[in-house]
N, C-alpha and C positions, 0 to 999 in steps of 0.2 A: 438829410432826412429822406429825400427821394430815393437815394441809393439803399438806405436801410429798409424802406418800404418795399423796394424791389426784391430784396433778399427775403423778406418776411413772406411776401406773396408766393414766391417760388417755393420756399420751404414748406408752406402750408399745403401747396399742391403735392410736394414730394411726400409729405406725411401720409397721404392717401395710398402711397406705394410702400409705406413702411420704412422710408428712408429718412429718419428723423435727424440723424447726426451727420449728414453729408456736409462737407465744407464748401461753402459757396463764395469764399473770399475772392477767388479768382474767376468767379462767374463761369465756371466750366461744368456743365451738366450734360456733356456729350454722351451719346449711346444709351441714354436712359429711355425707359418705356413709358410714354405718356398716352399710349393708344386708347382711344375712346374716352379720354378724360374730359371733364368740363372745365375749361380754362378761359372762359369768356371774360373779356376786358382785362386780362392779366397783363402786367407790365414785365416784359422780357427784353427790354432794351439792352443792347450790348452783350447779351448772354451768348455763351459758346454752346451751341446745340448741335454740333456736328454729329451726323449719323444717328440722331435721336429718332425714336419711333413715335410718330405723331399720327399714326393711321386713325382716321375717323375722329380725331380730337376736335373738340369744340373750342374755337379760338375767335369767336365773333368779337370784333372791336378790340382785339388784343394789340398791344404795342410791341412790335418786334423790330423797331428802328435800329439799324446797324447791327442786328443780331447775326451771328455766324451759324447758318443753318445748312451748311454744305453737306450734301449727301444724305440729308434727313429724309425720312419717308413720311410724306404728308398726304398719302393716298386718301381720297374721300374726306379730307379734313374740311371743317367749316371755318372759313376765314373771311366771311362777309364783313366788309368795312374795317378790316384789320389794317394796321399801319406797318408796312414792311419797307419803308423808305431806307434805301442804302443797305438793305439786308443782302447777305451773301447766300444765295440759294443754288450755287453751282452744283450740278449733278443731283439736285434734289428731285424727289418723285412727288409731283403734284397731280397725278392722274385723278381725274374726277373731282378735284377739290373745288370748293365754292369760294371764289375770290371776288364776288360781285362787289363793285364799288371799292375794292381794296386799293390802298396807296402803295404802289411799287416804284415810285420815282427813284431813279438811279440804282435800282436793285440789280444784282447780278444773277441771271438765270442761265448762264452759259451751260449748254449740254443738259439742261433740266428736262424732265419728262412732264409735260403739261397737257397730255392728251385728254380730250373731252372735259377739260376744266371749264368752269364758268367764270369768265373774266369780264362779264358785261359791265360797262361803265367804269372799269378799273383805270387807274392812273399809272401809266407806264412810261411817262416822259423820261428820256435818257436811260431807260432800262437796257441792260445788255442781255439779249436773247440769242446770242450767236449759237447756231446749230441746235437750238432748243426744239423739242418735238411738241408742236401745238396741233397735231392732227385732231380735227373735229372740235377744237376749242371754240367756245362762244365768246367772241370779242366784240360784240355789238356795242357801238358807241364808246369803245375804249379809246383812251388817249395814248397814242404811241408816237407822239411827236419826238423826232430825233432819236427814236429807239434804234438799237443795233440788232438787226434780224438777219444778218448775213448767214446764208446756209441753213436757215431755219426751215422746219417742216410745217407747213400750214395747209396741208391737204384737207379739203372739205371744211376748212375753218369758216366760221361765220363772222365776217368783218363788216357787216352792214353798218354804215354810218360811222365807222371808225375813223379817227384822225391819224393819218400816217404821214403828215407833213414832214418832209426832209428825213424820213426814215431810211435806214440802210437795209435794203432787201436784196442785195446782190446774191445771185445764185440761190435764192430762196425758192422753195417748192410750194406754189400756190395753186396746184392742180385742183380744179373744181371748187375753188374757194368762192364764197359769196361776198363780193366787194361792192354791192349796190350802194350808191350814194357815199362811198368812202372818199376821204380826202387824201389824195396821193400827190399833192403839189410838191414839186421838187424832190420827189422820192427817188432813190437809187434802186433801179430794178434791172440793172444790167445782167443779162444771162439768167434772169428769173424764169421759172416754169409756170406759165399762166394758162396752160391748156385747159379749156373748158371753164375757165373762170367767168363769173358773172360780174361784169364791170358796168352794168347799166347805170347811167347817171353819175359815174365816178368822175372825180376831178383829177386829171393827170397832167395838169398844167406844168410845163417845165420838167416833167419826169424823165429820167434817164432809162430808156427801154432798149438800148442797143443789144442786139443778139438775144432778146427775150423771146420765149416761145409762147405765141398767142394763138396757136391753132385751136379753133373751136371756141375761142373766148367771145363773149357777147359785149360789144363796145357801144351798144345803142345809147345815144345821148351822152356819151362820155366826152369830157372836155380834154382835148389833146393839144391845145395851143402851146407851142414851144417845146413839145415833147420830142425827144430824140429817139427815132424809130429805126435808125440805120441798122440793117442786118437782122431786124426782127422777123420772126417767122409767123406768117398768117395763113400759110397753105394748109388746107384740111388734109 
């Protein structure tokens, strides 16, 4: 019954586009245009939405668990409180999207464009953000425990109060990022660029900071107990 309801809901949405007879038996609705459509609370679990156009779409509270959203355009989409657990968002464009409080546990955002997106309070535990572009993203109080951020771009990102416990940030770019009060316990920051980063009151207990660039970083009140700072650059 849930599978049938899923198909019915999507079909109703597609009727607004004049696509009444599309076959959804294989849950493949890739490359379709959903731009600026109201799809709040819709159930899109396990659907194949590769390269779909979701620019400005309203998806508040939508269920996209395990959905294939690879390469989709979600620029300025409204995804507040959406469930994207396990979703594949590889190379997706989420520039300016609102993902406040969204559930992205275990989601794959490898090479995704997440610039200036709102991820405040989002759940990103075990998410894969390898080489993702999060320039200027709002990640305040986000949960990034065990997240994979190797090579990610976090320039001027707002990570105040974020939980990055055991996060993989090797070679990540955190230039001028705001990490005040962030939890970076046991985080892997080897070779990371933290120039000009604000780390006031951050917890870096046991963090791996070998060869990290900390020039101009503010470490006032930061906890560095057990942190490995061998080869780190503090020279202005």
